[in-house]
N, CA, C and O of each residue as an XYZ file, in Angstrom:
700
protein
N     -32.279     29.827    -14.508
C     -31.468     29.928    -13.316
C     -30.652     28.642    -13.170
O     -31.210     27.546    -13.226
N     -29.369     28.766    -12.988
C     -28.522     27.586    -12.853
C     -28.483     27.134    -11.405
O     -28.670     27.920    -10.476
N     -28.235     25.851    -11.243
C     -28.141     25.294     -9.900
C     -26.805     25.660     -9.279
O     -25.774     25.689     -9.951
N     -26.841     25.932     -8.005
C     -25.625     26.316     -7.302
C     -24.975     25.134     -6.598
O     -23.819     25.220     -6.184
N     -25.716     24.015     -6.457
C     -25.168     22.825     -5.825
C     -25.460     21.607     -6.684
O     -26.331     21.627     -7.554
N     -24.711     20.549     -6.416
C     -24.892     19.301     -7.137
C     -24.833     18.162     -6.134
O     -23.962     18.146     -5.264
N     -25.751     17.211     -6.247
C     -25.771     16.062     -5.354
C     -24.804     15.004     -5.875
O     -24.760     14.719     -7.072
N     -24.036     14.431     -4.964
C     -23.118     13.357     -5.312
C     -23.411     12.150     -4.440
O     -23.703     12.286     -3.252
N     -23.330     10.966     -5.039
C     -23.433      9.724     -4.292
C     -22.703      8.656     -5.078
O     -22.420      8.832     -6.263
N     -22.399      7.555     -4.423
C     -21.769      6.432     -5.094
C     -20.370      6.744     -5.584
O     -19.568      7.346     -4.869
N     -20.079      6.327     -6.822
C     -18.735      6.451     -7.377
C     -18.328      7.911     -7.566
O     -17.158      8.248     -7.384
N     -19.268      8.780     -7.926
C     -18.902     10.186     -8.116
C     -18.543     10.834     -6.775
O     -17.672     11.702     -6.718
N     -19.205     10.416     -5.714
C     -18.871     10.921     -4.378
C     -17.478     10.445     -3.967
O     -16.687     11.223     -3.433
N     -17.176      9.159     -4.219
C     -15.846      8.624     -3.893
C     -14.766      9.352     -4.690
O     -13.704      9.676     -4.158
N     -15.043      9.604     -5.962
C     -14.065     10.304     -6.801
C     -13.832     11.717     -6.282
O     -12.703     12.207     -6.300
N     -14.892     12.374     -5.819
C     -14.733     13.718     -5.260
C     -13.866     13.674     -4.006
O     -12.977     14.509     -3.836
N     -14.123     12.697     -3.121
C     -13.302     12.562     -1.918
C     -11.834     12.364     -2.292
O     -10.951     12.974     -1.690
N     -11.573     11.510     -3.285
C     -10.186     11.255     -3.699
C      -9.533     12.518     -4.245
O      -8.377     12.806     -3.934
N     -10.282     13.284     -5.074
C      -9.719     14.521     -5.623
C      -9.364     15.495     -4.514
O      -8.307     16.125     -4.559
N     -10.228     15.626     -3.525
C      -9.951     16.551     -2.429
C      -8.751     16.074     -1.621
O      -7.887     16.873     -1.263
N      -8.693     14.769     -1.331
C      -7.586     14.259     -0.516
C      -6.259     14.278     -1.264
O      -5.202     14.303     -0.633
N      -6.289     14.267     -2.588
C      -5.041     14.347     -3.356
C      -4.429     15.737     -3.303
O      -3.288     15.922     -3.726
N      -5.162     16.716     -2.791
C      -4.580     18.048     -2.631
C      -3.610     18.075     -1.456
O      -2.910     19.068     -1.258
N      -3.557     17.004     -0.678
C      -2.583     16.849      0.404
C      -1.492     15.910     -0.095
O      -1.616     14.695      0.059
N      -0.420     16.446     -0.691
C       0.585     15.582     -1.313
C       1.351     14.724     -0.306
O       1.905     13.694     -0.691
N       1.401     15.111      0.960
C       2.139     14.326      1.937
C       1.297     13.210      2.554
O       1.803     12.465      3.394
N       0.037     13.073      2.168
C      -0.833     12.023      2.669
C      -0.627     10.767      1.827
O      -0.856     10.804      0.618
N      -0.199      9.649      2.436
C       0.053      8.419      1.672
C      -1.225      7.891      1.004
O      -2.336      8.112      1.486
N      -1.035      7.197     -0.104
C      -2.158      6.679     -0.889
C      -3.032      5.726     -0.072
O      -4.259      5.797     -0.151
N      -2.418      4.837      0.712
C      -3.225      3.901      1.493
C      -4.042      4.637      2.549
O      -5.156      4.223      2.867
N      -3.504      5.717      3.091
C      -4.251      6.518      4.063
C      -5.433      7.204      3.379
O      -6.518      7.289      3.954
N      -5.225      7.696      2.149
C      -6.333      8.306      1.400
C      -7.453      7.307      1.191
O      -8.626      7.630      1.377
N      -7.090      6.093      0.803
C      -8.110      5.078      0.544
C      -8.850      4.697      1.823
O     -10.057      4.458      1.790
N      -8.138      4.639      2.952
C      -8.805      4.353      4.228
C      -9.792      5.459      4.564
O     -10.905      5.185      5.015
N      -9.394      6.697      4.350
C     -10.277      7.828      4.637
C     -11.487      7.791      3.706
O     -12.611      8.034      4.144
N     -11.264      7.488      2.425
C     -12.378      7.409      1.474
C     -13.341      6.301      1.889
O     -14.556      6.490      1.833
N     -12.810      5.131      2.310
C     -13.682      4.037      2.750
C     -14.507      4.458      3.963
O     -15.699      4.163      4.045
N     -13.860      5.157      4.912
C     -14.589      5.592      6.096
C     -15.665      6.611      5.725
O     -16.794      6.523      6.207
N     -15.326      7.566      4.879
C     -16.312      8.557      4.456
C     -17.463      7.897      3.696
O     -18.623      8.273      3.864
N     -17.130      6.904      2.853
C     -18.161      6.205      2.091
C     -19.133      5.505      3.031
O     -20.339      5.496      2.782
N     -18.614      4.913      4.121
C     -19.503      4.203      5.038
C     -20.337      5.155      5.885
O     -21.405      4.774      6.363
N     -19.870      6.387      6.079
C     -20.573      7.324      6.941
C     -21.463      8.321      6.186
O     -22.422      8.841      6.756
N     -21.159      8.587      4.925
C     -21.884      9.617      4.172
C     -22.632      8.950      3.019
O     -22.020      8.335      2.146
N     -23.951      9.077      3.024
C     -24.757      8.471      1.971
C     -24.815      9.356      0.741
O     -24.726      8.864     -0.384
N     -24.961     10.639      0.940
C     -25.058     11.571     -0.171
C     -24.598     12.935      0.309
O     -24.796     13.286      1.472
N     -23.985     13.705     -0.579
C     -23.585     15.044     -0.204
C     -23.889     16.002     -1.341
O     -24.022     15.596     -2.496
N     -23.995     17.243     -1.008
C     -24.210     18.290     -2.000
C     -23.006     19.202     -1.972
O     -22.568     19.638     -0.907
N     -22.477     19.487     -3.135
C     -21.330     20.387     -3.234
C     -21.716     21.571     -4.095
O     -22.622     21.493     -4.926
N     -21.019     22.656     -3.883
C     -21.216     23.815     -4.746
C     -20.639     23.477     -6.113
O     -19.647     22.755     -6.209
N     -21.243     23.986     -7.151
C     -20.786     23.652     -8.499
C     -19.368     24.149     -8.755
O     -18.677     23.620     -9.625
N     -18.928     25.152     -8.012
C     -17.557     25.640     -8.182
C     -16.552     24.802     -7.405
O     -15.347     24.946     -7.609
N     -17.024     23.926     -6.517
C     -16.115     23.130     -5.687
C     -15.304     22.155     -6.533
O     -14.131     21.921     -6.242
N     -15.898     21.588     -7.558
C     -15.171     20.629     -8.399
C     -13.994     21.306     -9.090
O     -12.886     20.769     -9.119
N     -14.243     22.489     -9.645
C     -13.167     23.196    -10.336
C     -12.044     23.569     -9.367
O     -10.867     23.458     -9.709
N     -12.401     24.007     -8.172
C     -11.354     24.389     -7.214
C     -10.579     23.163     -6.735
O      -9.372     23.251     -6.507
N     -11.250     22.021     -6.580
C     -10.539     20.795     -6.185
C      -9.624     20.328     -7.306
O      -8.495     19.908     -7.051
N     -10.102     20.399     -8.548
C      -9.255     20.012     -9.680
C      -8.050     20.943     -9.811
O      -6.936     20.491    -10.072
N      -8.279     22.233     -9.630
C      -7.175     23.190     -9.721
C      -6.153     22.938     -8.617
O      -4.948     22.994     -8.862
N      -6.619     22.665     -7.424
C      -5.699     22.385     -6.319
C      -4.923     21.105     -6.583
O      -3.734     21.028     -6.274
N      -5.585     20.089     -7.155
C      -4.900     18.837     -7.480
C      -3.842     19.060     -8.554
O      -2.737     18.526     -8.453
N      -4.166     19.841     -9.578
C      -3.201     20.128    -10.640
C      -2.018     20.923    -10.092
O      -0.875     20.680    -10.480
N      -2.285     21.873     -9.194
C      -1.197     22.625     -8.568
C      -0.301     21.703     -7.751
O       0.921     21.852     -7.754
N      -0.905     20.761     -7.058
C      -0.128     19.822     -6.244
C       0.755     18.940     -7.119
O       1.871     18.597     -6.728
N       0.265     18.571     -8.300
C       1.072     17.743     -9.197
C       2.203     18.539     -9.832
O       3.308     18.025    -10.001
N       1.931     19.796    -10.186
C       2.952     20.602    -10.850
C       4.056     21.022     -9.908
O       5.233     20.868    -10.235
N       3.711     21.544     -8.759
C       4.700     22.084     -7.836
C       4.466     21.559     -6.427
O       3.917     22.276     -5.591
N       4.880     20.296     -6.140
C       4.633     19.758     -4.807
C       5.373     20.526     -3.714
O       4.856     20.633     -2.602
N       6.554     21.061     -3.986
C       7.301     21.798     -2.961
C       6.625     23.133     -2.662
O       6.553     23.546     -1.504
N       6.132     23.806     -3.693
C       5.487     25.105     -3.487
C       4.165     24.943     -2.751
O       3.816     25.777     -1.915
N       3.436     23.894     -3.048
C       2.160     23.672     -2.386
C       2.375     23.351     -0.922
O       1.582     23.762     -0.076
N       3.436     22.622     -0.609
C       3.694     22.252      0.780
C       3.994     23.483      1.629
O       3.732     23.471      2.832
N       4.543     24.555      1.029
C       4.865     25.763      1.779
C       3.628     26.605      2.060
O       3.612     27.385      3.013
N       2.579     26.452      1.229
C       1.362     27.216      1.434
C       0.594     26.633      2.603
O       0.722     25.444      2.895
N      -0.210     27.461      3.286
C      -1.012     26.899      4.367
C      -2.035     25.918      3.804
O      -2.603     26.140      2.734
N      -2.257     24.847      4.529
C      -3.187     23.820      4.076
C      -4.611     24.330      4.218
O      -4.902     25.108      5.126
N      -5.518     23.894      3.316
C      -6.899     24.299      3.450
C      -7.491     23.740      4.740
O      -7.011     22.740      5.274
N      -8.535     24.396      5.232
C      -9.155     23.953      6.478
C      -9.695     22.543      6.305
O     -10.373     22.241      5.323
N      -9.389     21.685      7.268
C      -9.837     20.297      7.210
C     -10.621     19.985      8.466
O     -10.566     20.718      9.453
N     -11.347     18.892      8.411
C     -12.108     18.460      9.572
C     -11.175     17.961     10.658
O      -9.998     17.717     10.392
N     -11.675     17.802     11.885
C     -10.819     17.373     12.986
C     -10.248     15.976     12.765
O      -9.131     15.702     13.205
N     -10.983     15.081     12.093
C     -10.469     13.732     11.875
C      -9.268     13.762     10.938
O      -8.284     13.063     11.178
N      -9.333     14.565      9.869
C      -8.228     14.645      8.932
C      -7.034     15.339      9.568
O      -5.892     14.937      9.345
N      -7.288     16.380     10.361
C      -6.186     17.065     11.036
C      -5.492     16.138     12.025
O      -4.265     16.147     12.126
N      -6.262     15.341     12.753
C      -5.665     14.407     13.711
C      -4.854     13.357     12.978
O      -3.779     12.965     13.433
N      -5.375     12.895     11.828
C      -4.639     11.885     11.074
C      -3.351     12.455     10.505
O      -2.301     11.820     10.602
N      -3.414     13.641      9.914
C      -2.215     14.208      9.312
C      -1.201     14.601     10.372
O      -0.001     14.587     10.102
N      -1.655     14.955     11.584
C      -0.721     15.283     12.657
C       0.031     14.049     13.118
O       1.189     14.149     13.523
N      -0.617     12.866     13.065
C       0.041     11.645     13.507
C       0.785     10.946     12.372
O       1.485      9.963     12.611
N       0.646     11.440     11.136
C       1.313     10.828      9.987
C       2.812     11.096     10.065
O       3.232     12.145     10.555
N       3.621     10.145      9.580
C       5.062     10.361      9.602
C       5.446     11.541      8.711
O       4.796     11.811      7.702
N       6.520     12.243      9.104
C       6.906     13.440      8.365
C       7.599     13.096      7.043
O       7.495     13.859      6.083
N       8.299     11.967      6.978
C       8.958     11.572      5.733
C       7.920     10.957      4.798
O       7.129     10.116      5.224
N       7.914     11.367      3.524
C       6.925     10.804      2.607
C       7.198      9.323      2.363
O       8.344      8.903      2.207
N       6.131      8.551      2.335
C       6.235      7.117      2.094
C       5.851      6.871      0.648
O       4.757      7.241      0.220
N       6.735      6.256     -0.099
C       6.463      5.955     -1.495
C       5.827      4.579     -1.589
O       6.439      3.578     -1.215
N       4.607      4.531     -2.086
C       3.892      3.289     -2.275
C       3.599      3.117     -3.753
O       3.418      4.099     -4.474
N       3.551      1.870     -4.207
C       3.183      1.681     -5.604
C       1.746      2.131     -5.818
O       0.854      1.799     -5.038
N       1.536      2.889     -6.884
C       0.213      3.439     -7.153
C      -0.533      2.531     -8.117
O      -0.172      2.402     -9.287
N      -1.563      1.915     -7.606
C      -2.416      1.085     -8.439
C      -3.620      1.918     -8.850
O      -4.078      2.788     -8.109
N      -4.113      1.641    -10.021
C      -5.299      2.354    -10.487
C      -6.473      1.952     -9.599
O      -6.583      0.783     -9.228
N      -7.343      2.881     -9.254
C      -8.488      2.526     -8.425
C      -9.393      1.555     -9.167
O      -9.491      1.592    -10.394
N     -10.040      0.702     -8.424
C     -10.918     -0.315     -8.992
C     -12.148      0.335     -9.610
O     -12.782      1.190     -8.991
N     -12.483     -0.066    -10.817
C     -13.680      0.427    -11.501
C     -14.797     -0.589    -11.290
O     -14.738     -1.684    -11.849
N     -15.817     -0.253    -10.494
C     -16.877     -1.220    -10.213
C     -17.777     -1.518    -11.415
O     -18.621     -2.412    -11.351
N     -17.601     -0.784    -12.494
C     -18.415     -1.028    -13.684
C     -17.606     -1.683    -14.803
O     -18.102     -1.818    -15.921
N     -16.381     -2.086    -14.521
C     -15.565     -2.753    -15.529
C     -16.186     -4.084    -15.930
O     -16.081     -4.508    -17.081
N     -16.827     -4.733    -14.979
C     -17.522     -5.993    -15.236
C     -19.006     -5.744    -15.007
O     -19.428     -5.529    -13.870
N     -19.793     -5.770    -16.060
C     -21.237     -5.649    -15.916
C     -21.770     -7.064    -15.736
O     -21.918     -7.809    -16.705
N     -22.056     -7.428    -14.493
C     -22.402     -8.801    -14.146
C     -23.651     -9.266    -14.882
O     -23.700    -10.405    -15.346
N     -24.648     -8.417    -14.997
C     -25.892     -8.792    -15.685
C     -25.606     -9.137    -17.144
O     -26.074    -10.160    -17.642
N     -24.852     -8.300    -17.819
C     -24.548     -8.525    -19.234
C     -23.711     -9.787    -19.417
O     -24.006    -10.602    -20.292
N     -22.676     -9.958    -18.604
C     -21.831    -11.156    -18.724
C     -22.662    -12.402    -18.456
O     -22.524    -13.401    -19.163
N     -23.511    -12.356    -17.459
C     -24.351    -13.506    -17.131
C     -25.313    -13.843    -18.270
O     -25.502    -15.015    -18.596
N     -25.913    -12.834    -18.869
C     -26.873    -13.082    -19.952
C     -26.193    -13.513    -21.250
O     -26.735    -14.339    -21.984
N     -25.015    -12.964    -21.540
C     -24.387    -13.268    -22.826
C     -23.446    -14.462    -22.780
O     -23.374    -15.236    -23.735
N     -22.723    -14.616    -21.669
C     -21.702    -15.670    -21.624
C     -21.999    -16.772    -20.615
O     -21.370    -17.829    -20.661
N     -22.931    -16.551    -19.718
C     -23.325    -17.595    -18.782
C     -22.739    -17.415    -17.393
O     -21.917    -16.537    -17.128
N     -23.209    -18.298    -16.523
C     -22.858    -18.222    -15.101
C     -21.365    -18.469    -14.867
O     -20.742    -17.777    -14.062
N     -20.796    -19.444    -15.561
C     -19.376    -19.757    -15.351
C     -18.475    -18.590    -15.737
O     -17.494    -18.314    -15.047
N     -18.790    -17.910    -16.821
C     -17.991    -16.760    -17.253
C     -18.120    -15.615    -16.254
O     -17.143    -14.920    -15.973
N     -19.321    -15.418    -15.720
C     -19.514    -14.361    -14.726
C     -18.726    -14.666    -13.460
O     -18.080    -13.780    -12.900
N     -18.776    -15.915    -13.008
C     -18.002    -16.308    -11.827
C     -16.507    -16.159    -12.070
O     -15.772    -15.701    -11.194
N     -16.062    -16.542    -13.249
C     -14.640    -16.426    -13.586
C     -14.197    -14.957    -13.592
O     -13.125    -14.628    -13.085
N     -15.014    -14.089    -14.159
C     -14.678    -12.662    -14.202
C     -14.635    -12.077    -12.797
O     -13.751    -11.277    -12.490
N     -15.573    -12.462    -11.942
C     -15.589    -11.952    -10.572
C     -14.456    -12.533     -9.739
O     -13.881    -11.833     -8.905
N     -14.131    -13.798     -9.952
C     -13.016    -14.410     -9.211
C     -11.682    -13.785     -9.602
O     -10.728    -13.829     -8.826
N     -11.607    -13.203    -10.799
C     -10.380    -12.532    -11.224
C     -10.135    -11.267    -10.406
O      -8.992    -10.828    -10.277
N     -11.187    -10.681     -9.856
C     -11.038     -9.479     -9.024
C     -10.283     -9.836     -7.754
O      -9.356     -9.121     -7.373
N     -10.658    -10.926     -7.088
C      -9.951    -11.498     -5.945
C      -9.743    -10.546     -4.772
O      -8.811    -10.745     -3.993
N     -10.566     -9.532     -4.623
C     -10.473     -8.640     -3.471
C     -11.885     -8.410     -2.948
O     -12.754     -7.920     -3.670
N     -12.105     -8.769     -1.686
C     -13.438     -8.702     -1.105
C     -13.977     -7.271     -1.090
O     -15.159     -7.060     -1.364
N     -13.134     -6.289     -0.774
C     -13.599     -4.896     -0.745
C     -14.041     -4.428     -2.124
O     -15.059     -3.750     -2.258
N     -13.274     -4.792     -3.150
C     -13.642     -4.404     -4.512
C     -14.926     -5.104     -4.965
O     -15.741     -4.515     -5.675
N     -15.103     -6.365     -4.550
C     -16.338     -7.071     -4.907
C     -17.548     -6.448     -4.204
O     -18.626     -6.357     -4.791
N     -17.376     -6.025     -2.961
C     -18.467     -5.347     -2.256
C     -18.816     -4.021     -2.957
O     -19.988     -3.675     -3.103
N     -17.775     -3.288     -3.386
C     -17.993     -2.043     -4.112
C     -18.749     -2.312     -5.409
O     -19.692     -1.592     -5.738
N     -18.343     -3.337     -6.141
C     -19.012     -3.704     -7.392
C     -20.477     -4.022     -7.133
O     -21.352     -3.551     -7.859
N     -20.751     -4.817     -6.105
C     -22.132     -5.186     -5.790
C     -22.944     -3.961     -5.396
O     -24.096     -3.824     -5.807
N     -22.357     -3.073     -4.608
C     -23.085     -1.881     -4.171
C     -23.393     -0.965     -5.351
O     -24.519     -0.488     -5.490
N     -22.398     -0.720     -6.200
C     -22.596      0.203     -7.323
C     -23.541     -0.360     -8.378
O     -24.266      0.397     -9.023
N     -23.542     -1.678     -8.564
C     -24.437     -2.279     -9.550
C     -25.766     -2.690     -8.927
O     -26.585     -3.352     -9.565
N     -25.968     -2.293     -7.681
C     -27.228     -2.519     -6.972
C     -27.597     -3.999     -6.908
O     -28.740     -4.375     -7.169
N     -26.605     -4.841     -6.555
C     -26.820     -6.273     -6.386
C     -26.681     -6.580     -4.899
O     -25.604     -6.412     -4.327
N     -27.749     -7.023     -4.281
C     -27.761     -7.244     -2.839
C     -27.017     -8.525     -2.482
O     -27.331     -9.607     -2.978
N     -26.022     -8.375     -1.607
C     -25.283     -9.528     -1.102
C     -25.227     -9.432      0.415
O     -25.336     -8.347      0.986
N     -25.057    -10.568      1.051
C     -24.982    -10.629      2.504
C     -23.695     -9.958      2.970
O     -22.619    -10.233      2.440
N     -23.805     -9.087      3.951
C     -22.641     -8.338      4.441
C     -21.696     -9.210      5.255
O     -20.559     -8.815      5.515
N     -22.152    -10.392      5.660
C     -21.312    -11.266      6.479
C     -20.310    -12.068      5.648
O     -19.407    -12.688      6.209
N     -20.453    -12.066      4.344
C     -19.537    -12.821      3.488
C     -18.171    -12.155      3.483
O     -18.073    -10.936      3.347
N     -17.111    -12.954      3.632
C     -15.774    -12.377      3.719
C     -14.844    -12.843      2.612
O     -13.939    -12.103      2.225
N     -15.038    -14.042      2.095
C     -14.117    -14.533      1.074
C     -14.550    -14.055     -0.299
O     -15.746    -13.929     -0.564
N     -13.592    -13.787     -1.175
C     -13.944    -13.354     -2.536
C     -14.784    -14.384     -3.289
O     -15.651    -14.016     -4.081
N     -14.534    -15.669     -3.049
C     -15.292    -16.716     -3.739
C     -16.760    -16.676     -3.329
O     -17.650    -16.773     -4.174
N     -17.010    -16.531     -2.015
C     -18.386    -16.473     -1.528
C     -19.082    -15.209     -2.036
O     -20.254    -15.251     -2.410
N     -18.365    -14.095     -2.048
C     -18.940    -12.851     -2.570
C     -19.256    -12.973     -4.052
O     -20.303    -12.509     -4.504
N     -18.358    -13.595     -4.814
C     -18.593    -13.779     -6.248
C     -19.850    -14.597     -6.487
O     -20.673    -14.248     -7.334
N     -19.998    -15.684     -5.743
C     -21.179    -16.533     -5.890
C     -22.446    -15.777     -5.510
O     -23.474    -15.918     -6.172
N     -22.379    -14.976     -4.451
C     -23.547    -14.201     -4.027
C     -23.906    -13.124     -5.049
O     -25.085    -12.859     -5.284
N     -22.902    -12.510     -5.651
C     -23.157    -11.486     -6.675
C     -23.831    -12.106     -7.888
O     -24.779    -11.540     -8.431
N     -23.341    -13.281     -8.320
C     -23.955    -13.963     -9.462
C     -25.388    -14.366     -9.126
O     -26.278    -14.238     -9.967
N     -25.623    -14.854     -7.902
C     -26.986    -15.223     -7.497
C     -27.904    -14.002     -7.495
O     -29.058    -14.095     -7.913
N     -27.403    -12.862     -7.030
C     -28.207    -11.636     -7.038
C     -28.511    -11.198     -8.469
O     -29.617    -10.741     -8.758
N     -27.538    -11.337     -9.359
C     -27.756    -10.983    -10.764
C     -28.788    -11.917    -11.399
O     -29.628    -11.472    -12.182
N     -28.728    -13.210    -11.064
C     -29.713    -14.158    -11.579
C     -31.116    -13.803    -11.086
O     -32.084    -13.896    -11.840
N     -31.223    -13.390     -9.799
C     -32.526    -12.973     -9.260
C     -33.056    -11.756    -10.009
O     -34.243    -11.686    -10.328
N     -32.172    -10.798    -10.290
C     -32.614     -9.599    -11.010
C     -33.118     -9.979    -12.403
O     -34.166     -9.497    -12.833
N     -32.386    -10.835    -13.108
C     -32.803    -11.255    -14.446
C     -34.153    -11.964    -14.377
O     -35.030    -11.719    -15.205
N     -34.320    -12.851    -13.379
C     -35.587    -13.562    -13.222
C     -36.721    -12.589    -12.921
O     -37.818    -12.730    -13.460
N     -36.465    -11.607    -12.070
C     -37.488    -10.610    -11.742
C     -37.864     -9.781    -12.963
O     -39.038     -9.466    -13.161
N     -36.885     -9.427    -13.777
C     -37.181     -8.661    -14.999
C     -38.033     -9.482    -15.965
O     -38.977     -8.972    -16.568
N     -37.684    -10.765    -16.103
C     -38.470    -11.638    -17.002
C     -39.895    -11.787    -16.485
O     -40.850    -11.770    -17.262
N     -40.033    -11.934    -15.174
C     -41.379    -12.079    -14.604
C     -42.199    -10.813    -14.783
O     -43.399    -10.875    -15.053
N     -41.557     -9.678    -14.635
C     -42.242     -8.403    -14.797
C     -42.648     -8.170    -16.258
O     -43.673     -7.550    -16.543
N     -41.821     -8.681    -17.168
C     -42.111     -8.492    -18.597
C     -43.251     -9.383    -19.060
O     -43.859     -9.125    -20.099
N     -43.544    -10.432    -18.296
C     -44.679    -11.283    -18.634
C     -44.285    -12.437    -19.361
O     -45.130    -13.257    -19.722
């Protein structure tokens, strides 16, 4: 018997939110990211039907192929927060430069720390230079950092310290 639902959390949940929100071609990219951040902070885990991914991908592909035709079709049912946001959104499309979303696994802090040392890990994290992306990296790699830290430098140092603690704990556990 096949499963009818699939649990999503973390990066796969964020990717699902982005795929669904991309089916609204008139929603600006920065607004999508704000909505994804809000959903990420409010939703720990969700279960989707296994057919939901295919329908979201198909809707996204349709939106890319024929943006004018998709705009004429009725929009899929959305929650009240999304409807309120889209109702207050400007009617003229806003063109923003599209940056690739940050990959929280591009830098494996534990591996860099063990192979290249603390300075290389700090340098790699300081290259990110965005506090939100550093928080995402720490959350996805399960490195505990203080939520009160705001500067990228302080977050980088805290991430390296958390990685050092994990390495020390692993060594202690190994005997």
